[in-house]
C-alpha positions as CSV (number, residue, x, y, z in Angstrom):
1,X,173.6,53.9,118.0
2,X,172.1,52.9,114.6
3,X,169.1,55.4,115.1
4,X,171.2,58.3,115.1
5,X,173.7,56.8,111.6
6,X,172.4,57.9,108.2
7,X,170.2,55.4,106.4
8,X,168.4,53.9,103.7
9,X,165.1,52.9,103.1
10,X,164.3,51.4,99.8
11,X,165.6,54.2,97.5
12,X,165.4,56.7,100.1
13,X,168.0,58.4,101.9
14,X,167.3,59.1,105.8
15,X,169.4,61.1,107.7
16,X,170.0,60.5,111.4
17,X,170.0,63.2,114.4
18,X,174.1,63.1,113.9
19,X,174.2,63.8,110.1
20,X,171.4,67.0,110.8
21,X,173.8,67.6,113.7
22,X,176.5,67.5,111.8
23,X,175.3,70.2,109.1
24,X,174.3,72.7,111.8
25,X,177.6,72.3,113.5
26,X,179.0,73.1,110.1
27,X,176.5,76.1,109.4
28,X,178.0,77.3,112.7
29,X,181.6,77.1,112.1
30,X,181.3,78.8,108.9
31,X,179.0,82.2,110.3
32,X,181.7,82.5,113.4
33,X,184.8,81.6,111.0
34,X,184.3,84.6,109.0
35,X,183.3,87.0,111.5
36,X,186.8,85.9,113.4
37,X,188.2,86.4,109.7
38,X,186.8,89.9,109.1
39,X,188.0,90.7,112.6
40,X,191.7,90.4,111.6
41,X,192.1,86.7,113.6
42,X,194.2,85.5,110.7
43,X,196.3,89.3,109.6
44,X,198.7,88.8,106.5
45,X,200.9,92.0,108.4
46,X,204.0,93.3,107.1
47,X,206.7,90.8,106.8
48,X,210.5,91.7,107.7
49,X,212.7,90.8,105.7
50,X,215.1,87.6,106.1
51,X,218.6,87.6,106.9
52,X,219.6,84.2,105.3
53,X,221.2,84.4,101.7
54,X,218.7,82.4,99.1
55,X,221.1,79.6,98.0
56,X,221.3,78.2,101.1
57,X,217.3,78.8,102.0
58,X,216.8,76.6,98.8
59,X,219.3,74.0,99.9
60,X,217.1,73.9,103.2
61,X,214.1,73.5,101.6
62,X,215.2,70.8,99.6
63,X,216.3,69.2,102.4
64,X,212.6,69.3,103.5
65,X,211.3,68.0,101.1
66,X,213.8,65.0,100.5
67,X,213.0,64.3,104.3
68,X,209.3,64.2,104.1
69,X,208.9,62.1,101.2
70,X,212.1,60.0,102.9
71,X,210.5,59.7,106.5
72,X,206.8,58.7,104.6
73,X,207.7,56.8,102.6
74,X,211.0,54.8,102.5
75,X,210.7,54.6,106.5
76,X,207.4,53.2,106.6
77,X,207.8,50.7,104.1
78,X,211.2,49.3,105.3
79,X,209.4,49.3,108.8
80,X,205.9,47.5,108.0
81,X,207.4,44.2,107.3
82,X,209.2,43.9,110.4
83,X,206.2,44.9,112.4
84,X,203.7,42.3,110.2
85,X,205.6,39.7,112.2
86,X,204.9,41.6,115.5
87,X,201.3,42.4,115.2
88,X,199.0,40.0,114.1
89,X,196.3,43.0,112.5
90,X,198.0,44.5,109.5
91,X,196.8,47.1,110.0
92,X,198.1,47.9,113.5
93,X,202.1,46.9,111.6
94,X,201.4,50.0,108.6
95,X,199.6,52.9,111.2
96,X,202.3,51.9,113.4
97,X,205.2,52.4,110.4
98,X,203.8,55.3,109.5
99,X,203.6,57.1,112.9
100,X,207.0,56.2,113.9
101,X,208.2,57.7,110.3
102,X,206.9,60.9,111.3
103,X,208.0,61.3,114.7
104,X,211.3,59.9,113.3
105,X,211.3,62.7,110.6
106,X,210.0,65.7,112.8
107,X,213.2,64.8,115.3
108,X,215.5,64.9,112.5
109,X,214.8,67.7,111.0
110,X,214.9,69.6,114.8
111,X,218.1,67.9,114.4
112,X,219.0,69.6,111.9
113,X,217.9,73.0,112.4
114,X,219.6,72.9,115.7
115,X,222.6,72.2,113.6
116,X,221.9,74.4,110.8
117,X,220.4,77.8,112.8
118,X,217.7,79.2,110.6
119,X,217.1,76.5,108.3
120,X,213.6,75.4,110.1
121,X,212.5,78.5,110.6
122,X,210.2,78.4,113.6
123,X,209.7,82.4,115.0
124,X,206.9,84.5,113.1
125,X,207.9,87.2,110.6
126,X,205.4,89.3,110.2
127,X,203.5,92.0,112.4
128,X,200.4,94.1,112.4
129,X,202.0,97.7,112.1
130,X,206.1,97.7,111.0
131,X,208.7,95.0,110.5
132,X,209.7,93.9,113.9
133,X,213.6,93.5,114.3
134,X,215.3,90.9,112.7
135,X,216.0,88.3,115.5
136,X,219.0,86.6,116.5
137,X,219.1,83.4,114.2
138,X,220.3,80.7,117.3
139,X,218.4,77.9,117.8
140,X,216.9,78.3,121.0
141,X,215.9,82.3,120.3
142,X,213.8,81.1,117.3
143,X,212.0,78.3,119.0
144,X,211.3,80.7,122.0
145,X,209.5,83.2,120.0
146,X,207.1,80.8,118.4
147,X,206.4,79.5,121.9
148,X,205.6,82.8,122.9
149,X,203.4,83.7,119.8
150,X,201.5,80.9,120.8
151,X,198.4,81.7,122.2
152,X,196.1,79.3,123.5
153,X,193.0,82.1,124.4
154,X,193.5,82.9,120.6
155,X,193.5,79.1,118.9
156,X,189.7,78.8,119.4
157,X,188.8,82.0,116.6
158,X,191.6,81.0,114.0
159,X,190.5,77.8,114.0
160,X,186.8,79.0,112.9
161,X,188.6,81.1,110.7
162,X,190.6,78.3,109.3
163,X,187.3,76.1,109.0
164,X,185.5,78.8,107.5
165,X,188.1,78.8,104.5
166,X,188.5,75.0,103.9
167,X,184.4,75.1,103.9
168,X,184.5,78.0,101.4
169,X,187.0,76.3,99.2
170,X,184.9,73.0,99.5
171,X,181.8,74.1,98.3
172,X,183.7,75.9,95.4
173,X,185.3,73.1,94.4
174,X,181.4,71.4,94.6
175,X,180.0,74.5,92.5
176,X,183.0,73.8,89.6
177,X,182.2,70.0,89.9
178,X,178.6,70.8,88.9
179,X,179.1,73.2,86.1
180,X,181.8,70.7,84.9
181,X,179.0,67.9,84.5
182,X,176.7,70.3,83.6
183,X,179.2,71.0,80.8
184,X,179.8,66.7,79.9
185,X,183.2,66.8,81.2
186,X,182.6,65.3,84.7
187,X,185.4,65.8,86.9
188,X,186.6,62.7,89.3
189,X,185.3,63.3,92.9
190,X,186.9,60.5,94.7
191,X,186.8,60.3,98.5
192,X,190.5,60.6,99.6
193,X,191.3,57.4,100.8
194,X,192.6,58.1,104.5
195,X,189.1,59.7,105.1
196,X,187.0,56.9,103.1
197,X,189.1,54.3,105.8
198,X,188.3,56.3,108.7
199,X,184.6,57.1,108.6
200,X,183.9,53.1,107.0
201,X,186.2,51.7,109.6
202,X,184.2,48.9,111.6
203,X,184.7,49.9,115.2
204,X,183.4,46.4,116.4
205,X,186.9,45.2,115.6
206,X,190.2,45.7,116.9
207,X,191.4,49.3,118.2
208,X,194.8,49.4,118.3
209,X,194.2,50.2,114.3
210,X,192.6,53.0,114.3
211,X,194.2,54.8,117.7
212,X,197.4,54.1,115.9
213,X,196.2,55.7,112.4
214,X,194.7,58.8,115.1
215,X,197.5,59.3,116.4
216,X,199.2,59.4,113.3
217,X,196.1,61.9,111.5
218,X,196.3,64.6,114.8
219,X,199.9,64.2,116.1
220,X,202.2,63.0,113.5
221,X,201.0,64.6,110.4
222,X,200.6,67.8,111.3
223,X,203.9,68.3,113.1
224,X,205.6,66.5,110.0
225,X,204.0,69.0,107.5
226,X,204.0,71.8,109.1
227,X,207.9,71.7,110.0
228,X,208.6,70.5,106.5
229,X,206.1,72.7,104.2
230,X,205.7,76.1,106.8
231,X,209.3,76.0,108.4
232,X,211.1,74.8,105.2
233,X,209.2,75.2,102.0
234,X,207.6,78.1,102.4
235,X,210.3,80.2,104.0
236,X,212.8,79.0,101.4
237,X,210.3,80.2,98.5
238,X,209.8,83.6,100.4
239,X,213.5,84.4,99.4
240,X,213.0,83.7,95.7
241,X,209.1,85.0,95.2
242,X,206.7,87.6,96.2
243,X,205.7,86.8,99.1
244,X,202.2,86.1,98.2
245,X,203.5,83.8,95.0
246,X,205.4,82.0,98.1
247,X,202.2,81.2,99.6
248,X,199.9,80.0,96.6
249,X,202.7,78.0,95.9
250,X,203.4,76.4,98.8
251,X,199.3,75.5,99.6
252,X,199.2,74.2,95.9
253,X,201.9,72.0,96.4
254,X,200.5,71.1,99.9
255,X,197.4,69.7,98.2
256,X,198.8,68.1,95.2
257,X,201.2,65.8,97.8
258,X,198.1,64.3,99.6
259,X,197.5,62.8,96.2
260,X,193.7,63.1,95.6
261,X,192.5,65.6,92.9
262,X,189.2,66.4,94.3
263,X,190.7,67.8,97.4
264,X,193.7,69.8,96.1
265,X,191.4,72.6,95.8
266,X,190.4,72.6,99.9
267,X,193.9,71.5,100.8
268,X,195.4,74.5,98.6
269,X,193.5,77.3,100.5
270,X,194.5,75.3,104.0
271,X,198.0,75.1,103.2
272,X,197.7,78.7,101.9
273,X,196.3,80.4,105.3
274,X,198.4,78.4,107.0
275,X,201.4,80.3,105.8
276,X,200.0,83.8,106.7
277,X,199.4,81.5,110.1
278,X,203.2,80.9,110.1
279,X,204.5,84.5,109.4
280,X,202.4,85.9,111.7
281,X,202.0,83.6,114.8
282,X,204.8,80.7,114.5
283,X,205.3,77.7,114.0
284,X,203.3,76.1,116.7
285,X,200.4,78.0,116.4
286,X,200.3,76.4,112.9
287,X,200.9,72.6,114.4
288,X,198.0,73.2,116.9
289,X,195.7,74.9,114.6
290,X,196.2,71.8,112.1
291,X,196.3,69.5,114.6
292,X,193.0,70.9,116.2
293,X,191.7,70.6,112.3
294,X,192.6,67.3,111.8
295,X,190.7,66.0,115.3
296,X,187.6,68.0,114.4
297,X,188.1,66.1,111.0
298,X,188.2,62.7,112.8
299,X,185.6,63.0,115.1
300,X,182.6,64.1,112.7
301,X,184.2,61.4,110.5
302,X,183.2,59.0,113.4
303,X,179.8,60.3,114.6
304,X,178.3,61.3,110.9
305,X,180.8,59.5,108.6
306,X,178.1,59.3,105.5
307,X,177.7,63.6,105.2
308,X,181.2,64.2,106.5
309,X,182.6,62.9,103.9
310,X,180.8,64.8,101.4
311,X,182.2,68.4,102.6
């Protein structure tokens, strides 16, 4: 496959077929996504009033935030030393511990939602025309409503719309970076460590680390992140702030916790749009779209690592 990859001849950069395929595909995704977005694939909707008290929802949001850091930092850090004794390849231990932490965190939040109905909001809360009736706040009713709102045939248009927003945000950041550099104040443009790791992974070596990392990115991360940010933190903020501010703050916080300054703005746009998706189509739709987006990114980081890390 060396003839398909980007290569260097002297000082000249030569792009391979898959690199050009990536640019073509991104162009198609961008145009189709804009068309879908204009057709109302992701509609803001009219929000229904919440039946929860502000103080209760604030506690739930704080619990979700604490759980996020505990299960993504403390739990994996505790498991890694033991796993390194079992597995000969250190990265296998790291990514397995990370994936277990994500799944344990998701299970804990769901169990908490079962004990405290309304602490984790699954169901849609906005409609096209008029505010829907307040749902019965039981765990089963909330989950049932979110499942009914997950329409597999419409995931494609929503996915393209979400990608178009992310691409626009990435291009805006690139433009902002360019003008800052021209003004003599260059901004950091470091690639996210996780993105860099996938792009540079040696596929001729052991596959267990990259398989576990893929499971963590495509399954674990979308579930735990959506449960926390769109399921707990965002509904909490909506009880204290106007909905628009809650969307922006949730998106900004989602970008910041990923720990990469160059990726904050694109991730902020991504997280903000998912808040709108959550209101209109429920939490399961958010998880499905997040998983598809991460899978799409993972595949292109494998196929065209050089160019896909730049956009």
